[in-house]
Each structure stands twice: as structure tokens, then as C-alpha cells.
C-alpha positions in Angstrom: 104.0 102.5 133.1 105.9 105.4 134.6 103.5 107.8 132.9 100.6 106.1 134.6 98.5 105.6 131.4 97.8 102.1 132.5 97.5 100.8 136.0 99.1 97.4 135.3 101.1 95.7 132.6 98.2 93.2 132.2 96.1 96.1 130.9 98.7 97.2 128.4 97.4 96.3 124.9 100.7 95.6 123.2 99.7 92.2 121.7 96.4 93.7 120.4 98.3 96.7 118.8 100.7 94.4 117.1 97.9 92.0 115.9 96.1 95.0 114.5 99.2 96.1 112.4 100.3 99.0 114.6 104.0 99.6 114.4 104.6 99.6 118.1 108.0 99.9 119.7 109.5 99.2 123.1 111.5 102.0 124.7 113.2 103.1 127.8 112.9 106.9 128.2 115.3 107.3 131.1 117.1 104.2 132.2 118.6 105.7 135.2 115.4 107.2 136.7 113.3 104.1 135.8 116.1 101.6 136.7 115.5 99.6 133.6 116.9 98.7 130.2 115.5 97.0 127.1 116.4 93.4 128.1 114.5 93.9 131.3 111.5 95.5 129.5 111.3 92.6 127.0 111.4 90.1 129.8 108.8 92.0 131.8 106.4 92.0 128.7 107.1 88.3 128.2 106.1 87.5 131.7 103.2 89.9 132.1 101.6 90.0 128.7 102.7 86.7 127.1 104.7 88.5 124.4 106.4 85.9 122.3 109.7 86.0 120.3 107.9 86.8 117.0 106.3 89.8 118.6 109.5 90.9 120.3 111.2 90.9 116.9 108.3 92.9 115.4 108.9 95.6 118.2 112.6 95.6 117.5 112.3 95.9 113.7 109.7 98.7 114.1 112.0 100.6 116.5 115.0 100.2 114.1 112.9 101.4 111.1 111.7 104.4 113.1 115.1 105.3 114.6 116.6 108.7 114.0 119.8 107.5 112.5 121.7 107.1 109.2 120.7 104.4 106.8 123.9 102.6 107.5 123.2 102.6 111.3 119.6 101.4 110.4 121.0 98.5 108.4 123.3 97.6 111.2 120.5 97.6 113.7 118.3 95.5 111.5 121.2 92.9 111.0 121.6 92.8 114.8 117.9 92.0 115.1 118.1 89.3 112.6 120.8 87.6 114.6 119.1 88.2 117.9 115.8 86.8 116.9 117.0 84.1 114.4 
């Protein structure tokens, strides 16, 4: 939203992207400038787009798989995701 690509969260096509099989992720580019964090962003998408827990988990797994990190760290992130969305 900070980049002004969309005027409102309700216009953001996250659910459509996920349902079309796009490996979408949720990110915070600059938490101090944007005054946000991932929990806030997940909550915002839940409230404004109707994102559900399954879709949230899909976003998280896509992010973990795309992360620039070691395979050990990726495995740790995926395990944390399993626990969080169980």
C-alpha cells in the first residue's frame, strides 16, 4: 500500500492470486518507516480482505520457500509455520 499501486486494501487481489496458484507472500519492506510488522499485516489482510488461516499459511510457506537463507534455516522456518498454523 505504501507504493500506491492500489488505493485501498479492498482492491488488493491477494485472495484471487492465491486461488490462481500464484506463490504470493506477505512482506514488510521497512518496518520502522511503515510502522508495521508481519502480525499487523496478517491481521489487516484478515480484516480488510477476508484472508483466512489456510490462505495465511500459504503466504507464509511461500515466503519461507523463497527466502534467501540456508536450507537449515528454511527448514526451521517451515517447522515454525507448521506450529503456528496447526
